[in-house]
N, C-alpha and C positions, 0 to 999 in steps of 0.2 A: 087541580094540583099542580104546582108547579114542578118542572123536571130540574134536576139539578146534576150536571155532568163536571167532574174535575179532570182538567189535563193536567197530569202532574209529572214532574221530574224533567221537563225539557228546557232547552236554552230558548228564552223569549227573546225576539227581535221583534221590536214595534218602532218603526221609524218616526210616526207620529209624536212619539214621547222620547223618542232617542233611547229607548229602554235596549239594553242588550246583556243579558245577565240570567242565570237560572231563575225560573220564577214558575208558579202553579197559576192556573187560569180558572176560574169557576164560571160556568155556563148556568143561567136560570132563566127558564122560560124564554129560551132563543136569544138571550141577550147576554153581553159581557157583563158579569155581577162582582168580580173581585178579581184582583190581580195581585200576587205577593207571596212572600215566603212564608212558611209556617201552616198551621191547620186552617182550611177554611171555614168560614164563620156558621154554615149550615150543615146538617146531615145530608148526604149525598144518595144519588139514584145510580150512578154510574162513574167509574173512575178509567180513564184514557190513559194508558202509560205511555209518556213521551221521553222516556229514557234514552239518551243518545240521539234525539232528534231535535231539529229547530221548530219553534213554534210561532208563528207569524200571522200577520191579517192574511185574508184570502186574497189572490191576486186579482187585479183588474185589468181585464182587457179591452183596449178602447178600438180594437179593429178585428172583427171577427165575421167571417161570411157563413151566416147559417144556413142560408141558400132556400128558406122557406119564407114566403109561398114561391111555388112555381119550378123549384129544381129538387124536389124532396129524393130524388134517385141518388143526388149528391150527398145530401144531408138533412137532416131537419131540426128543428128545436128542440125535440127530445133527445136525438141522439148527439147533438153538439153539445147540449149542456151536461150530459153525462161525460162526455170526452172532456170537458172543461173539470168537472171535478177530480179526473185522473191526473190534471195538469196543475191542481191546486188554484184554478180561478173560480172565484165566487160571483163574478160580475162579468158580462161579456156586453160588448156595444156590437148590436146587429147592423151590419153594413146594408145599403139601400139597393145594392144591384141585384135585386130579385125579380120575379116575373109574376104580377105586374111589378113594377119599380115601386118602393116606399116613397110616394110622392103626394100622399094624403093623408088626412086624419084617420080615414077607415082603414087604411093599412096599416097605421101605427097601432091603432086598437086591435087589428087581428093579431099582429104579432104580441102585444101585450097580453091579449087572451090566452094565446096559445102557450105562452110562457107560463103563465099561471097555472094552467092545466097540464102540460105536459113538460114542463121545465123543471130543472133540480136547482138551478142557480138563477140569480137575477140576469134579466135579460133587458137592456136598455136600447131601445130603437134610435137608430140614425135617420133622419129622413133626408131625401134629395134635395139638392140645390135646385135643379131645374125640372121641368115636368118631363116626365119619361126618361130622365138622364140624357136629354138629347142636346142640351145646350143651348136651347134657343130662347127660352122665355122661364121666369123665376116659378118654382113650384109653390104650393100653398104653404109658406113658411110658418105664417102666424097660426094656422089651424093646426098644423104639426106640433108646434111648440106648446100649444094648449093642449094637445092629447097627449103630450109626455115625450116628444122628441127631445134628445140630449144634445144633438148637434146636428149639421147638415154637410151633406158630402155627395158629389157624383162617383165616388171612388169606383175603379174599374176603369174610369174616364175621368180626363182632366176637364174643368171648365175652360175650354180654348178660348172663348170670346173675353177679351178683357172688360169690355164693357159690362157684360153679364156679371163677371165676377167682382166688380167694383160695386154694382148694385146690390149683390148677394151679400156682400161684407157692410154696406151701410144698412140694409134692412134688418141683418144680423144685430145690429145695437138696439134695436127694439125689444129683444128676447134676451141678450146677454149671452147668446150661446156661440159656440165656436163654429167658424166654417173649417171643416177638414178636408184639406184639398191634396188629392192626387196630382202631385206636380211632374208634368211631363209635357214637353213641346211635341206634338205629334209630327209636325212638319220634319223634325229631326230623327225620331224614333220610329218613323213609318217602315213597316216591313221587316224591322228588326226583331232578331229572336234572342239574342243574348248580348251580353257586353261587348261594346267594341274594344278589340285588344288582340294580344297575341294569339290568344285561344281561339277566337271566333276566326281568325285568318286561318290557323292550322285545321279548322274543321270545316271551313267553306261556308259559314252561317253569317247572314247579314249582322252588323253590329248595332246596338243602339249605342251612342256616345254618352259619355257623362254629360255633356252640354245639354243633352235633351232634357235633362232633370235640373239642371243649373240654371239655363235659360228662365224655365218655368218658375223656379224658385225666386230668383232675382225679380221677375214682375209681381209674383204674388206679395212679396215682402214689400215691394215698392207701393202696392195698393193698400197694405195694412197701415203703412205709414199715412197714405192718403185719408184713410178712412178712419182711423183709430179703432177699428173693428178687430176682435179676436181672429187670430188665424193659426191654425193647427195644420202642421206638415204632415201628411203621412209618410211612412215608410221611407225616410230620406236614406239615399245609399251611397252617397258619394263624399269624398272629401271636401269638394267645393261647395257643395250644398251645406255642410255642416259649418263650413266656416261663416257662409252669410248667415247663417242662423245665428252664431256666434256674435257676429256684428250687429245684428238686429237687437239681440238681448242686451250687448252694451249701450246700444242706443235708445233702450227702455221700451221699446215696440212690443206690443201684446203678442207676440209670436212664440207658440210652442212647437215642439216636435217630438216624433216617435222614430224608435228604429226597431226592426224584427229581430228574433233570434238568428234567422238564417242569414242576413245581412252582418251580424255581428260575428258569426262563426264559421263562414264558408265563403269560398272565392269563387270565380268563374272557372276556376280549374275543376270544380265538382261535375261541370259539363263535359270534361274531356276523361276523367277519371273517377272511379275504377270503371265505369263503363262509358264509352264515348258516345254522345248525343242521347244522354240520359235526360228524358223529358220529365222525369221526377225533380229535376234542378232548374226546371224552366219556371221563373218567376217575373213579375212585372212589379217595380223595376228589378231588372237582372241582378243576377250575382255579381259583383263587382271584382276589382282587384285588390291583391293583398293591401297596399297602401290605402285604399279606401276604408277597408276593414279596420285598421290600425286607427285610423283618424275618427271613424265612427266609436269604437271602443274609448278613445280619449274624450270625445265630447260627451258619451254617456256617463263617464267617469267625473268629469268636472261639471256636470249639471247644464252643459248646453242643450243637450237631449234630455228631454223631460222623463220620456216613458219608453219602455219595451212594450210592443204591441204584436200579437202573433201575426196578424193578416192570415188566419187561418182559412185556408181556400181548399176545401175538399173537392176532389173530382172522382168519378167513376174510374175504374181499371180502363174501360173502352176508351174514354177521353184522352188518356195517355198515352195508349198504344197506337199512335200515328207517328209520322215523320215529326222530326223537332220543330221545324216550322209551323206545323198545324196543330200542335199540342196546345191546350190551353195554358196559361200561367197558373202557378198556384202549390202551396205546400199546404198539407194537413198537419197543423204545428200545435195543436193544443197539449197534447199528450207529451211532446218531446221538448218543450220549450225550456222547462228548468233545468233538466239533464244536459242540455246543449248548454246553456247558459253559465252553468257553474264551472265549465271548463275555463271561463275567465277568472274564477274565484281561485281554482286548483293552480292555474298560471302565475297567480300574483297580478294580475292585470287589473283587479278590481277586488274590493272587500265585500263581504257578504250584505254587511249593512247598506252600501250603496245599492247591490244588485236589488234588494228586497225593497229599497225604496222606490226605484224605478218600475216597479212591478206592483206597487201600492199606492202610496201617497201622490207619487209623481203622476200617474195617469189620473187619479181621482181628482186632483186640482185642475187637470185641464178642463174637464166637465164641471168641475164646481159641486161635486157630490161628497158629502160625508162618508166616504169610504177608505178603505185599506187602513182601518186602525183598530187596536185594540183597547180602545179608550171604555170605561164603565158606561153602561147605559146605551151603548151601540147595539145593532144586531151582531151575532157571533158568527162572523163569517172568519174562519180560521183554517189555515194549512199547518199540516205538520209535515216536514220532509227530512230525510237522512242525506245530508250533503255529502257523503261519502260513498254510499250503497252504490253498487256497479248492476247495472241490468243492461241487456241485449234489445234494443228495437226490433219489435215483432209487429209489423203493421197488421197482421192477421188479427192480432187479439185487440186492436184499437175498439174503443168504444164507438169512434166516429166512423161514419159509413166511407169517409175519404181515408184511403190507404196510401194516398201520393205522398210518398216521404224520401229523401235522398238519403235518408239516416238508417233505412233498412238494413239489418244486421250489424249495425254498428254498436259498440260498447259505450255506454254513457255511465258517468260518475254522478249521480246525485238522483234522487228520486222521491216523488210525492209517496207519502205512506197514508195519509188520511186528511180529507176535506170535510169541514162543516160548514154547511150553507143555512145560516139564520138558526144556528144551534142544532139542526139536524146533521146526523152524521151521514153525509151522502156518499162518501167513498172511504174504505178503510182496507188497507193492505193486510192480508192475513198475518202478516209478522208483528202487528200491533196488537197488544193486549188490551182487551175492554173487558172489564169487570162490572156486573150488574148486581145490585140489589134486587129482593125479592118483589119490591114495588116499583121497579122501573118501568117507565111505559114504552112498550114495544114499538109503538109507531115513531117515536122519537129516536130510535136507535135503528137505523136502516143499514148501516153499513157492515 
């Protein structure tokens, strides 16, 4: 028997169709079956009341560290995907800096099977560029592509050897999959702990200059021009890098880019206050200067930057309870992403349609998957959120094992209220009303 769920009374925003108006959404047997005003064409099993809420496609995260296999004390596929539902993400791309690294078809298969049995949202594996992420020889890219890898990256580390990077880009043309590069010149960033600027000087910490990113971005764009291959630049953080991406796009090069919520909303001042040497604010690339943040917001709004990606990087409490120089970089960002990003809408720096676009169709296009849309016939990946609901970040309540966030105790305005993954209600805030008929199928209503 088909299960029919109506999401009623919400403001439906669907970048794929340009729709931004009140509408109801019917989900039947896990797929979008009908969109429109008026009465739905079938009897219903359940109604989800979206009055006062935005109804949008489930978010797509291009850049997520699930930590499994090898670092399950930090995160697992099960805990990360539950955290994803709290943030409105229905698809996450699993980065390959695991143990062992995701450099073979066997590990791609392992991740897919774990996601099938333990996950609650789609997990798309990203394979390594080089064997063991050591940057010395290409990994088994063809085998990983055949097994289901959606891109290739050595993220956590750059591909420092330009010849190897060229070969990776050339080889990727065989599969039509992007190379996702962590752009960093390690000769310039070596031993650095935060952005090089007045805050690093005040704290006496070695700085990472903007040039460390910009030199690598310039090299990678030159290689994309040489090879014609798809280059995706991960977590760009500087105004200079953004301008190089802008010029590459104007030239017609197949270059895309992402930016994180923390690089859009926080600056290097976070390392100084409210708590000096706050290791929860240590990330790679580091939080930058206010002028970089302004430039990134401009680039995101203008479409120079295609996607917002969380770079969700969970760590244990003990990992971060060390001196700043020795703390691992990373923020547990899935559950706070939307609340942090909506500050850009509330301040008038970006409209809501643009923000939703960069969380849905933007990242979907980077990997060439039919995601981030409420088109009839597609799987029902849907998020409901209240753009004005205020809440206080409490890391102890996270679904993620990673509690490392500089937003602890901060009041955010905007909250995910429900998430449906392939038609299943995977998360529901208690404030959202769900009405069931006597024939409703309980296994399809889990929230």
